[in-house]
N, C-alpha and C positions, 0 to 999 in steps of 0.2 A: 666411407665404405665399411670401415670396421664396425661402426654403429649399426648400419643397415644389416650386415651379415650376422652380427651378434643377436640382434633382435629377431631375425629370421630363424636362426637355428634354435634359439631358446624357446620359440613358440611351439616346438615339437617336444612332447613329453619324454621322448627317448634320448634327447640330447641336452647337454649342459655345457655352455662355453665357460671354461675355467679361467681363461685370460686371453689377452691379445698382444701382438707386437707390431711395431711400426717399421721394422726392418729385419733383415735376416740375422744379423748379429744378436739383436735382442731376442729374436725368435729362438735361436739355439739355446740361449740361457734359460728361457722360460720353458722350453720343452724338457730340458734336463731337470729343472726345478719341479714342474707340475706333472711330468710323465703322462701326458694325455693319451687317450686311445687312438685319436686321429688328429691330424693337423690339416687345416685348409691353408693353401699357399697361393698368394698372388706372385707372379713372376717379376713384376715391376715394383721394386722397392729400393729405397736409398741405402747407402752404407754397404749392404750386402744383398745382392739380388737373389731371386729364387734358385737359379742354377747353382750358385756358390753355397747357398743354404743347404740344398740337397746333397751336394758333395760332402759337406761337413757332417750333417746330421746322420747320414747313413753310415758313417764311420764311427761316430761317438755315441749315438743313441738312436738306432733305427726305429722308425715309427711310420705307420701308414699315412701317406700324404695324398690329399685330393686337391688338385690345382684349379684355380680360377684363371682361365686362359683367354686372352684377347683374341677376338675373331678377326685376326689380320694375318698376313703372310709371316711377319716377324713373330707374332704371338704363336702361330702354329709351329714355327721352327723351334722356338724355345720349349714348347710343349713336348714335341717329339724327343728333344734332348733330355728333358726332365723325366719322361717315361723310361728312357734308357738308364737314367741315374737311379731309378727306384721308386719314383712316384707311381701310385697304383692306378690312378684314374684322373680325369679332368672334366670340368664343365666349361663350355665355351660361353663367355659373357655375351649377352645379347648385342652390346655395342662397345664403345671405347673403354678405356681403362677406368674411367669414373662415370658411373651411370646408375641412376636409381631404377632403371629397367632391369637391374640385376634381380629384382624381386620376381621377375618372370621365370627365373630358373630355380626357384625355391624348391619345388618338388623333386627335381632331378638331383640337386645338390644334397638334399637331406637323404634321399634314397642311397646315393653313393657313399655318403659318410657312414650310414648305418651298416652297409655292406663292408666297408673298409675296416670297421671296428672289429670284425671277426677274422681278419687276416693275421696269420702267424708271422711274427716279426723276423724270424730267421730266414724267411723267403725274400726279404727285402735287401739283405746286405750285399750279396754277390750276384753278379749277372749269371743267368743260367748258361750252361755250356752243353754242346752236343759233340760226340766223336766226329772228327774230320774225315771226309771221304774225298780226297783229291781226284780220284779216278773212279769210273764205274765201267763194268763190263757190259757191252751192248751187243746182243746177238744180231747178226746182219739182217735177218728176216723179220725182226720184231717191229710191230707197229707202235706208234707213239701212244703213250698213256697220259691220263689226266688226273691230277691231284688237286682236290679242293680243300683249303684250310679255312676253318671258321673260328674266329676268336673275338673276344670282347675285353673285359677288364683283365689286365695283365698280359694281353695279347702281343703288344709291340715287342716286349723283351723276349717273349717266347719265339716270335717270328724271327727276330735277329739271331737267336741261337740256332734255329733250324736251318735257315737259308745260308748262314755263313759256313755251315758244315757240309753242304751239298756239292757234288762235283759239277764242273762246267759242262761235261758231256752227258748230263742226265737225260735219259730217254723218256722224258715226260714234260708236259707243261704244267704250271702250277697257277691256280686261281685262288687269290686271297680275299676273303670277306672279313674285314675288320670293322667293327662298329665305331665309326668316326664321322664327324662332319666333313664336308667336301674339301675345304682348304687344308685339312690335316692329312687326308689320305694321299694327296700328291707329294707332300713332304715325307710321309712315311715311305712311299715308294722310292724316293730319292735316297733316303738313308739305307734302306735295304739293298738298293743297287750298289751303294758304296761298300757294303759289307759282304755281299754274296758274289761268288764266281759267276752266277747266272745273271742274265740281263733282267732287271726289274723295272717295270713301268706302270703308271696308272693306266688302267684299261680304257680303250677308245672304242666307241661304237663302230661296227663294221669291219674291224680288223680281224684277220684269221688267227687262230691260236697255233703256236709252233712249239715244238719240243725245245727244251733248254731256256724257255722264257717264263717269266713270272708276271702275272697281271694282277694288280691291286684294284678291287672294285672302288670306283669313286664314291665318296660319301654323298648320300642323298639320291643315289641311283641303284636300282636293282640290276644285277649282272646276270644275263642268260646267254646260252650258247645255242646256235641253230644247228640243225642236222648237217649243214655244210661246214660246221666248225668255225663259224664266225660269231664274234661277240656282239650282243645287243644290250644297250643300256636303256632302262625304262623308268618312268615315273609312276608305276603302279602303286596302289596303296601300301603303306607300311605293313610288314608282317611281324607280329610280336613286338610292335612299337618301334621297329627298326627298318631302315632302308640305307644301305643294302642289307638283304637278308640271305643267309646261307641256305635256308629252306627253298627259296625261290630258285637259287642257282642250282642246287642239287637236283631238283625236279626237272630242270631243263637239260641236265647232263646225264640223266638215267640211261639214255639210249647208248652210251658208251659201254654199258654192261660191265664185263669183267675187266675192262681197261680203265675203270674209274675207282679211285681211292678217295674216300671222304674222311677228313680228320677234324675232330671237334676238340678245340683247345679250351683253356681257361676262359671264364666269362660268366656273367650273371644271366638269368633267364633260361629260355629253352630253345633259342633259335637253332635251326639245323635238325632238331630231332624229328620234326614233321616231314622232312624230306628223305629220311633214311629208309622208309618203306619202299619208296620208288627205286632207291639205289639197290637194295637187296633183292627186289623182284627181278632185277636184270643181272643179278650175280655180281654186283659191285662189292667193294670191300669197305669196311668201316672201322676206324681206329679212334679211340678217345684218350685224352690225357688223364693220367692217374691222379687221384686225389692228393697224393704225396707231393706233387710239384705244382698243382693248380693253385693260382692265387685265389680264384673264386671257382668252386667246383659245381656251380649251377648248371652250365651248359653240358659238360660231360655227364653229370648225374642224370639230367633229363634224357640224354641220348641213351644211356645204359638202361633206363627204365623201359625203353621201347622194345628191348629184346633183340635189336638188330645189330648190336655191336660185336665185331669179330675179335677185337683185342683191346685191352686197356694197358697202356704203357706210360712210364714216366717220361717227362719232356726230353731228357738227355738221350733217350733211345728212339725218338721219333724220326730223326734224320736217317737212321739205319733202316727203319721201316719204309721210308720213301724210296731209298736206294734199292732195297730188296724188291719192292713192288715194281720199280721201273725196269728191273732186269727181266 
């Protein structure tokens, strides 16, 4: 595996593999010695596994880490934990832990490594935090509002910060569109549910949306909401090379008008920006994460360029914006 990955990365003129390690303990020593721009990390290693490696390296020598994750339930669980610990992104291996079909993911892995090389290291050390809102004032005559959060690279940590700060009696439902494969989104929903006062589940087709609930779009499915307020999951073609796509979701939600808040968080690409026109035409509100806290400023930047953004705020203020909107 080390030979195959080294050969694969060195074939791109932008990359040079400076060294490799066969376990996490050796990996820490070599990261400190060579100070690479990016580390690729397999979670399954002897002596010290990927989880322990991340815990240690983020304390002694923070570095952008892109994981190679097994496409299994256990592999997905380890990946979600690793993203919490500071890994910036992952690529799901096409099959088991040792497979030459890893060559199939060459393009995605190289693209994510190049992006990771531009990430500022100070954003990797401590988990982001939002101000806590244990209670929220809800006017008795107010109708439920809808918040859609779109995120990609760096999104899981940002989502943890936002959802853990929101009050249980929030007068809004939240739809999360995080770019991830299917097995990973269900476990992301489980982690967010443990952290948040709100109930968080992976969305199911046909279920109605309710205030105080958070729905995570399943990987590999577009999430839309009908005029009757029910979730539909579809296999429509990918948008901006992703499925689920925030753009697809936002266009389906535009009918909520001023009761809709669209939030674009950290991530590469421009997903979401194409749906903002529909949101603003019906008087919805749009917020994007500020460059100062975004791991990757691609999606927020693309949204800002549309001219439809109402406010640009750092991550630690986004929970407050959600609470204020729900009031």
